[in-house]
C-alpha positions, 0 to 999 in steps of 0.5 A, spaced: 490 469 541 489 472 535 491 469 528 497 473 527 500 472 534 499 464 534 504 464 529 511 466 530 516 464 525 523 465 524 525 469 518 529 467 513 535 472 512 539 474 506 538 472 498 533 467 496 533 464 489 527 460 487 525 457 481 518 458 479 515 456 472 522 455 470 524 462 472 529 464 477 526 469 481 530 473 487 527 474 494 531 479 498 530 479 505 533 485 509 531 482 516 539 484 518 545 487 514 549 482 511 554 482 505 548 479 501 544 485 503 549 490 502 544 496 499 550 498 494 549 491 491 542 490 492 539 496 488 534 494 482 539 498 478 543 492 478 542 489 471 542 482 474 537 483 480 533 487 475 532 482 470 531 476 475 525 481 478 523 483 471 522 475 470 518 474 476 513 480 474 512 477 467 510 470 470 505 474 474 503 478 468 502 472 464 497 469 470 493 475 470 492 475 463 490 468 463 485 470 468 482 476 465 475 477 463 473 483 458 469 488 463 466 495 461 466 500 466 458 500 466 459 492 468 464 494 474 461 491 481 463 490 488 466 484 489 469 479 494 477 478 494 479 471 497 486 470 496 489 463 496 490 460 502 498 458 504 497 451 506 504 452 510 500 457 514 496 455 520 491 461 519 485 462 514 485 467 508 481 473 510 477 476 504 475 483 503 471 487 498 473 492 492 468 497 490 468 500 483 470 507 482 467 510 476 472 514 472 471 522 471 474 528 472 475 532 479 478 538 482 484 536 486 487 540 491 484 545 496 480 551 495 479 553 502 482 559 505 489 559 508 490 552 505 497 549 506 502 550 500 502 543 498 495 543 497 495 548 492 493 550 486 487 546 486 487 543 479 482 539 474 484 531 474 481 526 470 482 518 472 480 512 468 476 507 472 478 502 478 476 498 484 478 501 491 479 496 497 473 498 502 477 498 508 484 499 510 488 493 509 488 489 516 493 485 520 489 479 518 490 480 511 497 482 511 499 476 516 499 471 511 504 475 507 508 477 513 509 470 516 511 467 510 515 461 512 522 461 508 524 455 513 519 450 509 525 448 504 521 451 498 515 445 498 510 450 495 513 453 488 508 458 487 509 465 484 507 468 491 513 464 494 518 468 489 516 475 492 520 478 497 517 478 504 518 483 510 521 483 516 515 482 522 514 489 525 515 490 533 508 492 535 502 489 537 497 486 532 490 485 533 485 482 529 480 487 525 485 492 526 489 496 520 496 493 519 501 499 520 508 501 520 510 498 514 514 502 509 512 504 502 516 498 499 513 493 503 506 495 501 508 495 494 511 488 495 504 486 498 500 488 492 505 484 488 504 478 493 496 479 492 496 479 485 500 473 484 495 469 489 489 472 486 491 473 479 488 480 478 493 486 478 493 490 485 497 496 487 497 502 491 493 508 489 496 514 486 495 520 490 490 523 485 486 516 485 486 516 493 483 523 493 478 522 488 475 516 491 476 520 498 472 526 496 466 521 492 464 527 488 464 532 493 468 539 493 467 540 501 473 539 506 471 532 508 466 527 504 461 529 509 461 537 509 465 542 511 464 542 519 470 538 523 465 537 528 462 531 524 468 528 523 467 523 529 461 520 525 466 518 520 473 517 522 478 516 528 482 522 530 486 525 535 480 527 539 476 520 539 481 514 538 483 513 545 490 514 543 490 508 538 488 505 531 481 502 531 478 496 528 476 498 520 469 499 518 466 501 524 465 509 522 460 511 517 462 510 510 463 516 505 458 517 499 461 511 495 461 506 501 469 507 503 470 506 510 476 510 514 478 515 508 478 520 514 483 518 520 484 511 523 491 510 519 494 515 514 495 511 507 501 510 503 500 512 496 504 511 490 507 518 489 513 521 491 511 528 495 512 533 489 508 540 487 502 539 483 505 543 478 509 537 476 503 533 475 499 531 468 492 532 468 490 525 466 492 519 470 497 523 474 503 519 478 509 522 480 514 517 481 519 518 487 526 519 485 529 519 492 527 515 499 524 521 502 519 524 501 513 520 499 505 522 499 501 519 505 494 521 505 488 521 510 490 523 516 491 518 522 488 516 529 494 521 532 492 527 528 487 533 529 481 534 524 485 538 520 490 533 517 484 528 516 481 533 510 480 530 503 486 535 500 491 534 506 497 531 504 503 529 509 510 527 506 514 521 509 521 523 512 527 520 515 525 521 522 520 515 521 526 511 521 531 513 527 531 507 531 538 504 530 535 497 530 529 498 525 534 503 521 537 496 519 530 494 516 528 500 513 526 497 507 520 494 511 519 497 517 518 504 520 517 507 527 510 509 524 504 506 527 500 511 524 501 509 517 498 503 513 494 502 506 489 500 502 489 497 495 486 499 488 485 495 481 485 499 475 479 496 470 485 495 465 491 491 467 497 494 465 503 491 461 508 487 465 513 493 464 508 498 468 507 492 473 514 492 474 515 500 475 509 500 480 511 494 484 519 496 485 520 503 487 528 502 487 529 508 491 527 504 497 533 500 497 538 505 499 538 505 506 544 510 506 540 516 505 
């Protein structure tokens, strides 16, 4: 039996108030609808809730600053992440690797004939350096966040304890396979939890960061060239996946050492799905203004080769949450076993206010859209 299935804890429901380092932090669990979980009362536009969440972010920011060391772009190296183990969970912390991505400029978007409208115009983007996770987040990595036990009566009062935790997805979970079916909000909260556990700042990649890392210095349709017949060596897609996702890291990496950038699972980015004309040229991030759509990249095991190209973009939409039961858990769960994510860490840690914006995408709290 795999580690994720050994543990089947009952989720705590409603509004959890914890005192962390003298700061009252709010944890909002939307496993079921209740008076406490009324979206009209829980959006982060509410000043009281926003202030409490900001206080938590500031505590995490202090930990990150205290743990930070001066690093230059030339000194960036591959490193291993081992999150602190949660003593209440009978599963080991699963390490993973982060790869250095040097800053630079590239042509974002498609210059291919008959490009999809969302992929044009091709335009030059300049990015600061960052690290990117070598493989997609697996169930082994996501499980300690997902299975946090709210019934332990707050014996471990750490920063990570004060972060919201997701409802468990109603799908099969296997060791080494990519975690899937989480909302963008759930992925953002995993990044916040991981930051609190490690003392380093993590977040989702922007669309520009994702495409830059996927291309890895290339200008072809894929990071390995223009021939879709070669995709099977580098990724899992509709023709070779046997109708499901596969263990991460089993295909050839791109030129920068990143696995599964083409296929396996499509990956959340930070951006709302918008026309490129709106994006700045330096470190662009188009923050979402509504629950849908957000930008998903890379294509999945269920997609044709065309949707696994470096420039391919897909929007999230309301159809990903049509199940009436899952609709009540829309903050956390999607009917989308094709969607997962990976994390990045910028060379320069942001301010507490910037961290708040990265980790708290308030539009996800509106379940009525």
